[in-house]
C-alpha positions in Angstrom: -0.3 3.8 -14.3 2.4 1.0 -13.2 1.1 -2.4 -14.3 1.4 -3.5 -10.3 -2.0 -3.3 -10.0 -3.1 -5.9 -12.5 -0.9 -7.9 -9.8 -1.6 -10.2 -6.9 -0.7 -10.0 -4.0 1.2 -13.3 -2.8 0.9 -14.3 1.2 4.2 -13.8 2.5 4.8 -17.2 4.5 8.5 -15.7 6.6 11.7 -17.1 5.1 12.1 -14.8 2.7 14.2 -11.6 2.8 12.4 -8.4 2.9 13.4 -6.3 -0.6 16.3 -3.9 -0.2 18.5 -1.8 -2.7 17.7 -1.4 -6.2 15.2 -4.2 -6.8 13.3 -1.7 -4.0 13.9 1.4 -5.8 12.6 0.2 -9.2 9.3 -1.0 -8.2 9.1 2.3 -5.7 9.4 4.1 -8.7 5.9 2.6 -9.8 4.2 4.2 -7.1 5.6 7.6 -7.2 3.2 9.6 -4.4 3.9 6.5 -2.2 7.4 7.3 0.6 9.4 4.5 1.5 10.5 4.5 5.0 13.9 3.2 6.1 13.1 0.9 3.6 10.6 -0.8 6.4 7.6 0.2 4.9 5.7 3.0 2.4 2.7 5.4 3.0 1.0 7.9 1.6 -1.6 10.8 2.7 -4.2 10.6 0.7 -6.8 14.1 0.9 -10.6 14.7 1.1 -12.2 17.1 1.6 -15.0 16.0 4.7 -15.3 12.6 6.8 -17.8 11.0 4.6 -15.6 10.6 1.9 -12.8 9.6 4.0 -14.7 7.1 5.3 -16.0 5.8 1.8 -12.5 5.5 0.4 -10.9 3.7 3.4 -14.2 1.2 3.0 -12.7 0.5 -0.2 -9.3 -0.1 0.4 -10.3 -2.9 3.2 -12.4 -3.7 0.0 -9.7 -4.3 -2.0 -7.4 -5.6 1.2 -9.6 -8.5 1.4 -9.5 -9.4 -1.8 -6.1 -9.4 -1.8 -5.0 -11.4 1.7 -2.8 -8.7 2.2 -3.5 -5.8 4.9 -2.7 -2.2 6.0 -1.9 0.0 8.7 -5.2 3.0 7.6 -5.4 6.2 9.8 -8.7 7.8 8.9 -9.0 11.4 10.5 -11.6 14.3 9.7 -10.4 14.6 5.1 -8.0 12.6 4.8 -6.5 9.7 5.0 -3.1 8.0 5.5 -2.0 4.4 4.5 0.9 2.5 5.5 1.9 -0.9 3.6 4.8 -3.6 5.1 4.9 -7.0 5.3 4.4 -7.8 9.0 5.4 -11.4 8.3 8.9 -10.1 7.5 9.3 -7.2 8.7 9.7 -5.4 5.6 8.9 -4.7 2.0 8.1 -7.3 -0.5 6.1 -6.6 -4.3 2.6 -7.3 -2.6 3.3 -4.4 -0.9 3.8 -2.4 -4.2 1.3 -4.2 -5.9 -1.5 -3.0 -3.0 -0.3 0.3 -3.1 -0.8 0.7 -7.1 -4.1 -0.3 -6.0 -4.7 1.7 -3.6 -4.2 4.3 -5.9 -6.8 3.3 -8.8 -9.0 3.3 -6.1 -8.6 7.8 -5.4 -10.6 9.7 -7.5 
């Protein structure tokens, strides 16, 4: 597990460029189970044996998101959850997106 999970998300106020190139690749290697899509967002699917466990996971993700002040898009379905993270103010990826992804990874059994 990367040290990203020990960091704190920093609120983005906009006006900064989204991550691209080598810096984006370096961060993505620290959360290898997440897929970088079009250098715009990261996404990961999580599977569970039933709806109740998927819901419990999503609720834990929500708590971490609130603590960090950084909120992912969450799709909840029977036996699965899909999490998508990006920074809306810059319409792309920032370090905080990878921090949140690493923190979410720690919640998954």
